[in-house]
C-alpha positions as CSV (number, residue, x, y, z in Angstrom):
1,M,0.0,0.0,0.0
2,F,1.3,3.4,-0.9
3,I,0.2,6.7,0.5
4,A,0.9,10.0,-1.3
5,S,0.7,13.1,0.8
6,D,3.2,15.4,-0.8
7,P,2.3,18.8,-2.2
8,P,-0.9,19.0,-4.4
9,F,-0.9,17.1,-7.7
10,R,-0.5,19.1,-10.9
11,I,-1.1,17.3,-14.2
12,T,-0.6,18.5,-17.7
13,A,-1.8,16.7,-20.8
14,L,0.8,16.4,-23.6
15,P,-1.3,15.9,-26.8
16,D,1.7,14.8,-28.9
17,L,2.3,11.7,-26.9
18,K,-0.6,9.2,-27.4
19,H,-1.6,5.6,-26.8
20,K,-3.9,3.6,-29.1
21,P,-7.0,2.1,-27.5
22,A,-7.0,-1.6,-27.1
23,T,-10.4,-2.2,-28.5
24,S,-11.6,-1.2,-32.0
25,D,-15.2,-1.6,-30.9
26,V,-15.1,1.8,-29.3
27,T,-14.2,5.0,-31.2
28,L,-12.7,7.3,-28.6
29,G,-9.7,8.9,-30.2
30,L,-6.4,8.6,-28.4
31,L,-5.7,8.7,-24.8
32,S,-3.7,11.8,-23.9
33,K,-0.4,11.1,-22.2
34,I,0.1,12.8,-18.9
35,T,3.3,12.9,-16.9
36,P,4.1,13.4,-13.2
37,I,5.3,16.8,-12.2
38,T,5.8,16.4,-8.5
39,P,7.8,13.8,-6.6
40,A,4.6,12.4,-5.1
41,Q,3.1,12.0,-8.6
42,E,6.1,10.2,-9.8
43,E,5.9,7.8,-6.9
44,V,2.2,7.1,-7.8
45,F,3.1,6.4,-11.4
46,D,5.9,4.1,-10.4
47,A,4.0,2.3,-7.7
48,F,0.8,1.8,-9.8
49,Y,2.2,-1.3,-11.4
50,E,3.5,-2.9,-8.3
51,D,1.1,-2.1,-5.4
52,H,-2.4,-1.4,-4.3
53,L,-2.5,2.4,-3.8
54,F,-4.2,4.6,-1.3
55,L,-3.9,8.2,-2.4
56,H,-4.8,11.1,0.0
57,G,-4.4,14.8,-0.2
58,V,-6.4,18.0,-0.2
59,A,-9.3,18.5,-2.6
60,G,-8.4,19.3,-6.1
61,T,-5.0,17.7,-6.1
62,G,-5.6,15.3,-8.9
63,K,-6.0,12.0,-7.0
64,T,-9.0,10.9,-9.1
65,Y,-7.5,12.3,-12.3
66,I,-4.2,10.3,-11.9
67,S,-6.1,7.2,-10.8
68,L,-8.4,7.3,-13.9
69,Y,-5.6,8.0,-16.3
70,L,-3.4,5.2,-15.0
71,A,-6.4,2.8,-15.0
72,L,-7.3,3.7,-18.6
73,D,-3.8,3.5,-19.7
74,E,-3.5,0.0,-18.3
75,L,-6.9,-1.0,-19.7
76,M,-6.0,0.1,-23.2
77,D,-3.0,-2.3,-23.1
78,K,-4.2,-5.5,-24.5
79,S,-1.7,-7.5,-22.6
80,S,-2.7,-6.1,-19.2
81,G,-5.2,-8.9,-18.3
82,Y,-7.8,-6.4,-17.2
83,R,-11.2,-6.3,-18.9
84,E,-12.8,-3.3,-17.1
85,I,-12.5,-0.4,-14.7
86,Q,-14.9,-0.4,-11.7
87,I,-15.5,3.0,-10.1
88,I,-17.1,2.7,-6.7
89,R,-18.3,5.7,-4.7
90,S,-20.5,6.3,-1.8
91,V,-23.7,8.3,-2.3
92,V,-22.9,11.1,0.1
93,P,-24.5,12.6,2.2
94,T,-27.5,10.4,2.7
95,R,-25.9,7.0,1.8
96,D,-29.4,6.3,0.4
97,M,-30.2,7.2,-3.2
98,G,-33.9,7.1,-2.7
99,F,-34.2,10.9,-2.3
100,L,-33.2,11.5,-5.9
101,P,-36.0,11.2,-8.6
102,G,-35.8,8.5,-11.3
103,S,-34.5,5.1,-11.8
104,E,-31.2,3.8,-10.2
105,K,-29.4,4.7,-13.5
106,Q,-30.8,8.2,-13.4
107,K,-29.9,8.7,-9.7
108,M,-26.3,7.5,-10.3
109,K,-25.7,10.0,-13.2
110,S,-25.2,12.9,-10.8
111,Y,-22.4,11.0,-9.0
112,E,-20.7,10.0,-12.3
113,T,-20.1,13.6,-13.5
114,P,-16.5,14.0,-12.4
115,Y,-15.5,10.7,-14.1
116,K,-17.3,11.6,-17.3
117,T,-15.5,14.9,-17.3
118,I,-12.1,13.4,-16.7
119,V,-12.5,10.6,-19.3
120,N,-13.8,12.9,-22.0
121,E,-10.9,15.2,-21.3
122,L,-8.2,12.4,-21.4
123,F,-9.6,11.1,-24.8
124,E,-10.2,14.6,-26.1
125,C,-13.6,13.3,-27.1
126,G,-17.0,14.4,-25.8
127,N,-18.6,10.9,-25.8
128,A,-15.6,8.8,-24.6
129,Y,-17.1,8.1,-21.1
130,E,-20.5,7.1,-22.6
131,S,-18.7,4.8,-25.2
132,L,-16.7,3.1,-22.5
133,R,-19.8,2.7,-20.4
134,K,-21.9,1.2,-23.3
135,T,-19.2,-1.5,-23.8
136,S,-18.7,-2.1,-20.1
137,L,-15.1,-1.1,-20.1
138,I,-16.0,1.4,-17.4
139,N,-18.7,0.6,-14.8
140,F,-19.8,3.0,-12.1
141,N,-21.2,1.6,-8.9
142,S,-22.5,3.0,-5.7
143,T,-21.8,1.2,-2.4
144,S,-25.6,0.9,-2.1
145,Y,-25.7,-1.6,-5.0
146,I,-22.6,-3.7,-4.9
147,R,-23.6,-6.4,-2.4
148,G,-23.7,-9.8,-3.9
149,T,-21.3,-8.8,-6.7
150,T,-17.7,-10.0,-7.2
151,F,-15.3,-8.2,-9.5
152,Y,-12.8,-10.1,-11.6
153,D,-10.0,-8.9,-13.9
154,S,-10.8,-5.3,-13.0
155,I,-9.0,-2.2,-12.0
156,I,-11.0,-0.8,-9.0
157,I,-11.1,2.8,-8.1
158,V,-12.7,3.5,-4.8
159,D,-13.3,7.2,-4.9
160,E,-14.1,9.6,-2.0
161,C,-13.6,6.8,0.5
162,Q,-13.2,9.3,3.4
163,N,-17.0,9.7,3.1
164,M,-17.7,5.9,3.5
165,N,-18.6,4.2,6.8
166,F,-17.2,0.9,7.9
167,H,-20.0,-1.1,6.4
168,E,-19.5,0.4,3.0
169,L,-15.7,-0.1,3.1
170,D,-16.3,-3.7,4.2
171,S,-18.7,-4.2,1.3
172,V,-16.1,-2.9,-1.2
173,I,-13.2,-5.0,0.2
174,T,-15.3,-8.2,0.1
175,R,-16.3,-7.7,-3.6
176,I,-12.7,-8.0,-4.9
177,G,-12.1,-11.2,-6.8
178,D,-9.1,-12.6,-8.7
179,N,-6.8,-10.2,-10.8
180,C,-8.1,-6.9,-9.4
């Protein structure tokens, strides 16, 4: 486990360095290449391929951005052995999605906004997130709905875990299967 707590993350996209997507079923464009700027970011990039990571820092430091970038970069590599990215988040502040109107899918949309923005920016394509969702390369889950599920061959991003209670954290940990 690695904890990054150095100064805030700062990330820049370098549009001239690109990776090709692993799947031809999804038309996304190319994944922008980002590079670490601070020593903490460099440690995260180095440790990603070796360890399970726990990133913490002040709001707006790029923890989610870096996590999603590294996960997408790994997923786009056909030889990685991963078939999907699972993004798991608590439905703060109520922990119950019943107060939002609509179906489960409609309720979850408001919590997906940050990930949609990041993925679309990284692929420089306005529908990249939706394309990845439609092909199940990215799945967004609330801790309210993961019981009874086991994830296999997945990169799992548990975001905003400081807002989770013990039961939610326990639910996430017990969902992790082989090659995650």
